[in-house]
C-alpha positions as CSV (number, residue, x, y, z in Angstrom):
1,X,-3.5,1.8,-13.6
2,X,-4.0,-1.5,-15.3
3,X,-1.6,-4.4,-15.8
4,X,-2.5,-6.5,-18.7
5,X,-1.0,-9.7,-17.4
6,X,-2.7,-9.2,-14.1
7,X,-6.0,-8.0,-15.4
8,X,-6.5,-10.8,-18.0
9,X,-4.4,-13.9,-18.1
10,X,-3.4,-15.3,-21.5
11,X,-3.8,-18.8,-20.1
12,X,-7.5,-18.2,-19.4
13,X,-7.2,-17.8,-15.7
14,X,-8.3,-14.5,-14.2
15,X,-6.7,-14.5,-10.7
16,X,-7.8,-11.1,-9.6
17,X,-9.2,-11.1,-6.1
18,X,-12.7,-10.5,-7.4
19,X,-12.7,-13.5,-9.8
20,X,-14.2,-16.9,-9.6
21,X,-10.8,-18.5,-10.2
22,X,-9.4,-16.8,-7.1
23,X,-12.3,-17.9,-5.0
24,X,-11.9,-21.5,-6.2
25,X,-8.2,-21.3,-5.5
26,X,-8.8,-20.1,-2.0
27,X,-11.3,-22.9,-1.4
28,X,-8.9,-25.6,-2.5
29,X,-5.9,-24.0,-0.7
30,X,-7.7,-23.7,2.6
31,X,-9.0,-27.3,2.4
32,X,-5.6,-28.7,1.8
33,X,-4.0,-26.3,4.3
34,X,-6.2,-27.4,7.2
35,X,-5.7,-31.1,6.4
36,X,-2.1,-30.7,7.3
37,X,-1.4,-31.8,10.9
38,X,2.1,-30.3,11.3
39,X,3.6,-26.8,10.9
40,X,6.2,-28.0,8.3
41,X,3.4,-29.5,6.2
42,X,1.4,-26.3,6.4
43,X,4.5,-24.3,5.3
44,X,4.9,-26.6,2.3
45,X,1.3,-25.9,1.3
46,X,1.8,-22.2,1.7
47,X,4.9,-22.3,-0.5
48,X,3.2,-24.3,-3.2
49,X,0.2,-22.0,-3.0
50,X,2.4,-19.0,-3.5
51,X,4.1,-20.5,-6.5
52,X,0.7,-21.6,-8.0
53,X,-0.8,-18.1,-7.5
54,X,2.1,-16.2,-8.8
55,X,2.5,-18.6,-11.8
56,X,-1.1,-17.9,-12.9
57,X,-1.6,-14.4,-11.6
58,X,1.7,-13.1,-13.0
59,X,3.2,-15.8,-15.2
60,X,6.2,-18.1,-15.4
61,X,8.6,-15.4,-16.5
62,X,7.6,-13.2,-13.5
63,X,8.0,-16.1,-11.2
64,X,11.5,-16.7,-12.4
65,X,12.4,-13.0,-11.7
66,X,11.1,-13.1,-8.1
67,X,12.9,-16.5,-7.4
68,X,16.1,-14.9,-8.8
69,X,15.6,-11.9,-6.6
70,X,15.0,-14.1,-3.5
71,X,18.3,-16.0,-4.3
72,X,20.2,-12.7,-4.3
73,X,18.6,-11.6,-1.0
74,X,19.3,-15.0,0.6
75,X,23.0,-15.0,-0.5
76,X,23.5,-11.4,0.6
77,X,22.0,-12.2,4.0
78,X,24.1,-15.3,4.5
79,X,27.3,-13.6,3.5
80,X,26.7,-10.7,5.9
81,X,25.8,-13.3,8.6
82,X,29.1,-15.1,8.0
83,X,31.1,-11.9,8.3
84,X,29.4,-10.9,11.6
85,X,29.9,-14.4,12.9
86,X,33.7,-13.7,12.8
87,X,33.1,-10.5,14.7
88,X,31.3,-12.4,17.5
89,X,34.2,-14.7,17.9
90,X,36.8,-11.9,17.9
91,X,35.2,-9.7,20.5
92,X,34.1,-12.3,22.9
93,X,36.4,-11.1,25.7
94,X,36.9,-7.5,24.8
95,X,35.6,-4.2,26.3
96,X,32.9,-2.0,24.8
97,X,35.2,0.5,23.1
98,X,37.3,-2.2,21.6
99,X,34.2,-3.9,20.3
100,X,33.0,-0.7,18.7
101,X,36.3,-0.2,16.8
102,X,36.4,-3.8,15.6
103,X,32.7,-3.7,14.6
104,X,33.3,-0.7,12.3
105,X,35.7,-2.9,10.3
106,X,33.3,-5.7,10.0
107,X,30.5,-3.4,9.0
108,X,32.7,-2.0,6.3
109,X,33.2,-5.5,4.9
110,X,29.4,-6.1,5.1
111,X,28.7,-2.8,3.4
112,X,30.3,-4.0,0.2
113,X,28.1,-7.1,0.2
114,X,25.0,-5.0,1.0
115,X,25.7,-2.4,-1.7
116,X,26.0,-5.2,-4.3
117,X,22.7,-6.7,-3.1
118,X,20.9,-3.4,-3.2
119,X,22.2,-2.6,-6.7
120,X,20.9,-5.9,-8.0
121,X,17.5,-5.8,-6.2
122,X,16.8,-2.1,-6.6
123,X,18.3,-2.1,-10.1
124,X,15.3,-4.1,-11.4
125,X,12.8,-1.7,-9.9
126,X,14.8,1.3,-11.2
127,X,14.9,-0.2,-14.7
128,X,11.1,-0.7,-14.6
129,X,10.5,2.9,-13.4
130,X,12.8,4.3,-16.0
131,X,11.0,2.2,-18.7
132,X,7.6,3.5,-17.6
133,X,8.9,7.1,-17.6
134,X,10.1,6.6,-21.2
135,X,6.8,4.8,-22.0
136,X,8.3,1.6,-23.0
137,X,6.0,-1.3,-24.0
138,X,5.4,-3.8,-21.2
139,X,6.0,-7.4,-22.3
140,X,5.8,-10.8,-20.6
141,X,8.9,-12.5,-22.1
142,X,12.3,-12.7,-20.5
143,X,13.9,-13.2,-23.9
144,X,12.4,-10.2,-25.5
145,X,15.5,-8.0,-25.8
146,X,14.1,-5.5,-28.3
147,X,14.7,-1.9,-27.3
148,X,11.9,0.0,-25.7
149,X,10.4,-3.0,-23.8
150,X,10.2,-3.9,-20.1
151,X,8.9,-6.7,-18.1
152,X,6.9,-5.8,-14.9
153,X,6.6,-8.6,-12.4
154,X,3.5,-8.6,-10.2
155,X,4.0,-6.7,-6.9
156,X,7.6,-5.8,-7.8
157,X,7.7,-2.7,-5.6
158,X,6.3,-4.5,-2.6
159,X,8.6,-7.5,-2.5
160,X,11.6,-5.2,-3.5
161,X,11.0,-2.9,-0.5
162,X,10.6,-5.8,1.8
163,X,13.8,-7.4,0.5
164,X,15.7,-4.1,0.9
165,X,14.4,-3.8,4.5
166,X,15.5,-7.4,5.2
167,X,19.0,-6.8,4.0
168,X,19.4,-3.5,5.8
169,X,18.1,-5.0,9.1
170,X,20.8,-7.7,8.8
171,X,23.4,-5.1,8.1
172,X,22.3,-3.0,11.1
173,X,22.4,-6.2,13.1
174,X,18.7,-5.8,14.1
175,X,17.8,-9.4,13.0
176,X,19.6,-12.6,12.1
177,X,19.4,-13.9,8.6
178,X,17.2,-16.8,7.6
179,X,19.3,-19.9,6.9
180,X,16.5,-21.9,5.2
181,X,16.1,-20.5,1.7
182,X,12.7,-22.1,1.2
183,X,11.3,-20.2,4.2
184,X,12.7,-16.9,2.9
185,X,11.1,-17.7,-0.5
186,X,7.9,-18.5,1.3
187,X,7.9,-15.1,2.9
188,X,8.9,-13.2,-0.2
189,X,6.2,-14.8,-2.4
190,X,3.4,-14.9,0.3
191,X,0.5,-14.6,-2.1
192,X,-1.9,-12.5,0.0
193,X,0.6,-9.6,0.0
194,X,1.8,-9.8,-3.6
195,X,-0.9,-7.6,-5.2
196,X,-1.1,-4.5,-3.0
197,X,0.9,-5.2,0.1
198,X,1.0,-4.5,3.0
199,X,4.8,-4.2,3.0
200,X,5.7,-6.8,5.6
201,X,8.9,-7.4,7.4
202,X,10.3,-10.9,6.7
203,X,11.5,-11.5,10.3
204,X,7.9,-10.9,11.6
205,X,6.5,-13.2,8.9
206,X,9.0,-16.0,9.5
207,X,8.2,-16.0,13.3
208,X,4.6,-16.6,12.5
209,X,5.3,-19.2,9.8
210,X,7.3,-21.1,12.4
211,X,4.3,-21.2,14.8
212,X,1.3,-21.7,12.5
213,X,-1.7,-22.4,14.7
214,X,-4.3,-25.2,14.3
215,X,-7.8,-24.6,13.0
216,X,-9.7,-22.1,15.1
217,X,-13.4,-21.4,14.3
218,X,-13.5,-17.8,15.5
219,X,-10.2,-16.9,13.8
220,X,-11.4,-18.4,10.5
221,X,-14.8,-16.7,10.7
222,X,-13.0,-13.3,11.3
223,X,-10.8,-13.9,8.3
224,X,-13.7,-14.8,6.0
225,X,-15.6,-11.8,7.2
226,X,-12.7,-9.5,6.3
227,X,-12.5,-11.1,2.9
228,X,-16.2,-10.5,2.2
229,X,-15.9,-6.9,3.5
230,X,-13.0,-6.3,1.2
231,X,-14.9,-7.7,-1.8
232,X,-17.9,-5.5,-1.0
233,X,-15.6,-2.4,-1.0
234,X,-14.0,-3.5,-4.3
235,X,-16.9,-4.9,-6.4
236,X,-19.8,-2.8,-5.1
237,X,-18.2,0.6,-4.4
238,X,-14.9,1.0,-6.1
239,X,-15.7,-0.7,-9.4
240,X,-18.9,1.4,-9.8
241,X,-17.5,4.8,-8.8
242,X,-14.5,4.5,-11.0
243,X,-16.7,4.1,-14.0
244,X,-18.2,7.5,-13.5
245,X,-14.9,9.3,-12.7
246,X,-13.1,7.6,-15.7
247,X,-15.9,8.7,-18.0
248,X,-15.7,12.3,-16.9
249,X,-11.9,12.5,-16.8
250,X,-11.7,10.9,-20.2
251,X,-14.0,13.7,-21.7
252,X,-13.1,16.7,-19.6
253,X,-14.0,19.2,-22.3
254,X,-17.6,18.0,-22.0
255,X,-18.0,18.5,-18.3
256,X,-17.8,21.3,-15.8
257,X,-18.6,22.5,-12.3
258,X,-20.6,20.0,-10.2
259,X,-19.9,17.2,-12.7
260,X,-16.1,17.6,-12.0
261,X,-16.6,17.8,-8.3
262,X,-18.6,14.6,-8.3
263,X,-16.0,12.9,-10.5
264,X,-13.2,13.9,-8.1
265,X,-15.1,12.8,-5.0
266,X,-16.0,9.5,-6.7
267,X,-12.4,9.0,-7.8
268,X,-11.0,9.6,-4.3
269,X,-13.5,7.3,-2.6
270,X,-13.0,4.6,-5.3
271,X,-9.2,4.6,-4.7
272,X,-9.8,4.2,-0.9
273,X,-12.4,1.5,-1.4
274,X,-10.2,-0.3,-3.9
275,X,-6.9,-0.2,-2.0
276,X,-8.4,-0.8,1.5
277,X,-10.6,-3.5,0.0
278,X,-7.6,-5.3,-1.3
279,X,-5.7,-5.0,2.0
280,X,-8.8,-6.4,3.8
281,X,-8.8,-9.4,1.5
282,X,-5.1,-10.0,2.0
283,X,-5.4,-9.7,5.8
284,X,-8.5,-11.9,5.8
285,X,-6.8,-14.6,3.8
286,X,-3.7,-14.5,6.1
287,X,-5.9,-14.5,9.2
288,X,-7.6,-17.7,8.1
289,X,-4.2,-19.3,8.1
290,X,-3.3,-17.8,11.5
291,X,-1.0,-15.1,10.3
292,X,-1.5,-11.5,11.3
293,X,-0.5,-8.9,8.7
294,X,0.2,-5.3,9.5
295,X,-2.7,-2.9,9.4
296,X,-2.4,-0.6,6.5
297,X,-5.4,1.7,7.0
298,X,-6.9,3.3,10.1
299,X,-9.9,5.4,9.0
300,X,-7.7,7.9,7.1
301,X,-10.5,10.3,6.2
302,X,-11.0,11.1,9.9
303,X,-7.5,12.6,10.0
304,X,-7.1,16.2,11.1
305,X,-3.7,17.0,9.4
306,X,-1.7,15.9,6.4
307,X,0.9,14.1,8.7
308,X,-1.8,12.2,10.5
309,X,-3.4,11.2,7.2
310,X,-0.3,9.5,6.1
311,X,0.0,7.8,9.4
312,X,-3.4,6.3,8.7
313,X,-3.1,5.7,4.9
314,X,-0.8,3.0,3.5
315,X,0.8,2.7,7.0
316,X,3.4,0.1,6.1
317,X,4.7,2.3,3.2
318,X,5.1,5.2,5.6
319,X,6.8,3.0,8.2
320,X,9.2,1.6,5.6
321,X,10.2,5.1,4.5
322,X,10.6,6.2,8.1
323,X,12.8,3.2,9.0
324,X,14.9,3.0,5.9
325,X,15.0,6.5,4.5
326,X,14.0,9.2,6.9
327,X,15.8,8.0,10.0
328,X,19.1,7.0,8.3
329,X,19.2,10.5,6.7
330,X,18.1,12.4,9.8
331,X,20.7,10.5,11.9
332,X,23.5,10.8,9.4
333,X,26.6,12.6,10.7
334,X,26.6,15.1,7.8
335,X,23.0,16.2,8.3
336,X,23.5,16.4,12.1
337,X,26.6,18.5,11.6
338,X,24.8,20.8,9.1
339,X,21.9,21.2,11.5
340,X,24.2,22.0,14.4
341,X,25.9,24.8,12.3
342,X,22.6,26.3,11.3
343,X,21.4,26.1,14.9
344,X,24.5,28.0,16.1
345,X,24.1,30.7,13.5
346,X,20.4,31.1,13.1
347,X,18.9,29.6,16.2
348,X,17.5,26.3,17.4
349,X,14.4,26.5,15.3
350,X,16.3,26.9,12.1
351,X,18.5,24.0,13.0
352,X,15.5,21.9,13.7
353,X,14.0,22.8,10.4
354,X,17.0,21.7,8.5
355,X,17.2,18.4,10.4
356,X,13.5,17.6,9.6
357,X,12.8,19.3,6.3
358,X,15.6,17.7,4.3
359,X,14.8,14.1,5.1
360,X,11.1,14.8,4.8
361,X,11.6,16.3,1.3
362,X,13.7,13.3,0.2
363,X,11.1,10.9,1.6
364,X,8.2,12.6,-0.3
365,X,10.1,12.9,-3.6
366,X,10.8,9.2,-3.4
367,X,7.2,8.4,-2.3
368,X,6.0,10.3,-5.4
369,X,8.4,8.4,-7.6
370,X,7.3,5.1,-6.0
371,X,3.7,5.8,-7.0
372,X,4.6,6.9,-10.5
373,X,7.4,8.2,-12.7
374,X,5.8,11.1,-14.5
375,X,5.9,14.8,-13.7
376,X,2.5,14.5,-12.1
377,X,3.6,12.1,-9.4
378,X,6.8,14.1,-8.8
379,X,4.5,17.2,-8.3
380,X,2.3,15.0,-6.1
381,X,5.2,14.0,-3.8
382,X,6.4,17.6,-3.6
383,X,2.8,18.7,-2.8
384,X,2.5,16.4,0.2
385,X,6.0,17.0,1.3
386,X,5.4,20.8,1.4
387,X,2.1,20.3,3.3
388,X,3.7,18.1,6.0
389,X,6.8,20.3,6.3
390,X,4.6,23.4,6.8
391,X,2.5,21.6,9.3
392,X,5.5,20.4,11.4
393,X,7.3,23.8,11.1
394,X,4.6,26.2,11.8
395,X,2.4,24.3,14.3
396,X,3.0,26.8,17.0
397,X,2.1,29.7,14.8
398,X,-1.2,28.0,13.8
399,X,-2.0,27.4,17.5
400,X,-1.2,31.1,18.4
401,X,-3.4,32.2,15.5
402,X,-6.3,30.2,16.8
403,X,-5.8,31.8,20.2
404,X,-5.8,35.3,18.7
405,X,-9.0,34.5,16.8
406,X,-10.5,33.0,20.0
407,X,-11.2,29.7,18.2
408,X,-11.9,26.8,20.5
409,X,-9.9,24.0,18.9
410,X,-11.5,21.3,21.0
411,X,-15.1,21.8,19.7
412,X,-16.7,19.2,17.5
413,X,-17.2,21.8,14.7
414,X,-13.5,22.7,14.6
415,X,-12.5,19.0,14.5
416,X,-14.9,18.5,11.6
417,X,-13.4,21.5,9.9
418,X,-9.9,19.9,10.2
419,X,-11.1,16.6,8.9
420,X,-12.8,18.2,5.9
421,X,-9.7,20.3,5.2
422,X,-7.5,17.2,5.2
423,X,-10.0,15.4,2.9
424,X,-9.9,18.3,0.5
425,X,-6.1,18.3,0.5
426,X,-6.2,14.6,-0.5
427,X,-8.7,15.5,-3.3
428,X,-6.4,18.1,-4.6
429,X,-3.5,15.7,-4.5
430,X,-5.6,13.1,-6.3
431,X,-6.5,15.6,-9.0
432,X,-2.7,16.0,-9.7
433,X,-2.5,12.4,-10.8
434,X,-6.0,11.3,-11.8
435,X,-5.6,12.1,-15.5
436,X,-2.0,10.9,-15.8
437,X,-0.5,14.3,-16.6
438,X,-0.1,17.8,-15.1
439,X,-1.9,19.2,-18.2
440,X,-4.9,17.1,-17.2
441,X,-4.8,18.6,-13.7
442,X,-4.8,22.1,-15.2
443,X,-7.7,21.2,-17.3
444,X,-9.6,19.8,-14.3
445,X,-9.1,23.1,-12.5
446,X,-10.2,25.2,-15.5
447,X,-13.3,23.1,-16.1
448,X,-14.1,23.0,-12.4
449,X,-14.5,26.8,-12.3
450,X,-15.8,27.4,-15.9
451,X,-19.4,27.0,-14.9
452,X,-21.5,25.6,-12.1
453,X,-23.7,23.1,-14.0
454,X,-26.0,22.8,-11.1
455,X,-28.8,21.6,-13.3
456,X,-27.2,18.1,-13.6
457,X,-28.4,17.5,-10.0
458,X,-32.0,17.7,-11.1
459,X,-32.3,16.7,-14.7
460,X,-31.1,13.0,-14.3
461,X,-28.2,13.6,-16.7
462,X,-25.8,12.2,-14.0
463,X,-27.1,8.8,-14.9
464,X,-25.8,9.0,-18.5
465,X,-22.1,9.0,-17.6
466,X,-21.5,5.2,-17.3
467,X,-23.7,4.6,-14.3
468,X,-27.5,4.2,-14.5
469,X,-29.7,5.4,-11.7
470,X,-29.7,1.9,-10.0
471,X,-25.9,1.6,-10.0
472,X,-25.6,5.2,-8.8
473,X,-27.7,4.5,-5.7
474,X,-26.1,1.2,-5.0
475,X,-22.7,2.8,-5.0
476,X,-23.9,5.6,-2.7
477,X,-25.4,3.0,-0.4
478,X,-22.0,1.3,-0.3
479,X,-20.2,4.5,0.4
480,X,-22.7,5.2,3.3
481,X,-22.1,1.7,4.6
482,X,-18.3,2.1,4.5
483,X,-18.6,5.4,6.4
484,X,-20.8,3.9,9.1
485,X,-18.4,1.0,9.6
486,X,-15.4,3.4,9.8
487,X,-17.2,5.5,12.4
488,X,-18.0,2.4,14.5
489,X,-14.5,1.1,14.0
490,X,-13.1,4.2,15.7
491,X,-14.8,3.1,18.9
492,X,-14.6,-0.7,18.8
493,X,-13.9,-3.7,16.6
494,X,-17.0,-4.2,14.5
495,X,-16.2,-7.9,13.9
496,X,-15.9,-8.6,17.6
497,X,-19.2,-6.7,18.2
498,X,-21.0,-8.9,15.6
499,X,-19.4,-12.0,17.1
500,X,-20.9,-11.1,20.5
501,X,-24.5,-11.0,19.1
502,X,-27.0,-13.9,19.4
503,X,-26.5,-16.7,16.9
504,X,-29.6,-15.9,14.8
505,X,-28.8,-12.2,14.5
506,X,-25.1,-13.0,13.8
507,X,-25.9,-15.3,10.9
508,X,-28.6,-12.9,9.5
509,X,-25.8,-10.3,9.2
510,X,-23.4,-12.8,7.6
511,X,-26.0,-14.0,5.0
512,X,-27.1,-10.4,4.3
513,X,-23.5,-9.4,3.6
514,X,-22.9,-12.4,1.3
515,X,-26.1,-11.9,-0.6
516,X,-25.5,-8.2,-0.9
517,X,-22.1,-9.0,-2.4
518,X,-23.3,-11.7,-4.8
519,X,-26.3,-9.7,-6.0
520,X,-24.8,-6.2,-6.4
521,X,-21.1,-7.0,-7.0
522,X,-19.8,-6.2,-10.4
523,X,-19.7,-9.8,-11.6
524,X,-20.7,-11.6,-14.8
525,X,-19.2,-12.9,-18.1
526,X,-19.7,-9.5,-19.7
527,X,-17.8,-7.7,-16.9
528,X,-14.1,-7.2,-17.3
529,X,-12.8,-7.0,-13.8
530,X,-10.5,-4.0,-13.3
531,X,-7.3,-4.6,-11.6
532,X,-6.8,-3.2,-8.1
533,X,-5.6,0.3,-8.2
534,X,-2.3,-0.3,-6.4
535,X,-1.7,-3.7,-8.2
536,X,0.6,-1.9,-10.7
537,X,3.2,-1.0,-8.1
């Protein structure tokens, strides 16, 4: 999942989060930002920082696309706000029923504006997805009109989803539109969230931008700690494990059994370390500025069911689909009517199944297509949709089966079983997409059970697949460290716990983390930093 323009800039600037250019950019940005005494000045610095980052991380052409998209979103929001302004004037002295009847007419007028905005904004994303499905060449020029070519702006899925949510919230009259275009542009191009999210709501960001706090030592320390922790996950764990898994998946006919198992496990952990590491960096950068971004991970590998897993993994994506896809479909008059008919004919449970299974199926098909446009990602979306629908539909039967088998579901052993089961479900889902095709998934399964290959655990051949013994153990140490932190994070905030320690111990931990990162991170002129795994969305 690489983006050429993100992975290696043609202008000589590598603005990936684990590059020296990004670190220098942050140093200069923070220095200028904290020199500004007023909120308005800080906002100007953020907007200029956004433009600079996007210009060099993505390119001028991509910057023009996101600015054009923001103009569409701004105009649509203002037009709907103007229409609803007339409604407020008209119903000032009317009763509730009269207001509802008049509101329907105003919403109908706004709906035309909304649909036009959605077509323009989602049309770009749909065109990109179609181009990838057809395997068109990705180019960086707005004037390259040759057939079979597409331009893919950095973070297009993230800012598109946020923009769609913003327009829908105005249409549903949940929020007021932003009248200051530059503030909307500042939210839409906020550089920490451009690479891998989280998918933020503009109204929440705007509130925080309008009340930017002064320099606070503890807040800045917490933010910098989160940045360092994210870099450790990325450069020490993810970038090492992915070398092994890519080597094996690229030569599947040469591997079997244990080698495949290790590759799958390494691939799963590397995706988590990569994605959560990027989110930690984004949240840390924002926290230094005094902005709180939504949490996107909550120890997902401790989940006990498929549904719980997706409430803990990529939380903002799940929330977006719930707010803007699941609920509108579930509450639509047609589906409610269909559920009512099924309930009357086949019983309450059948009606409930129709009311939940249909929107869930749509959500997970769309989620699969959001991640990728091939048959593998379609199958991946269907796979998770089926698991979650089965879990929500037959929960009572599973509980009864446990009672019949006299299984104590409250024991630690059973809870561990459920966590391992969920983790294995995620591994199977990852196997569907790891090679880029369903044929690759079938080959993984075949090679997995062709022979055990247990000898590789003892003959040191594992160190010949891209990682030498030193890197192998460094990666495993990093995985163990991540696991320990996640366990502790279940009980309390690790950062707050460290902050409560004596000064000497506290700074020993800080220096140890920084030195660990500098010494064992995948740095150096010979190292071509891989793009973050979700940076291609």
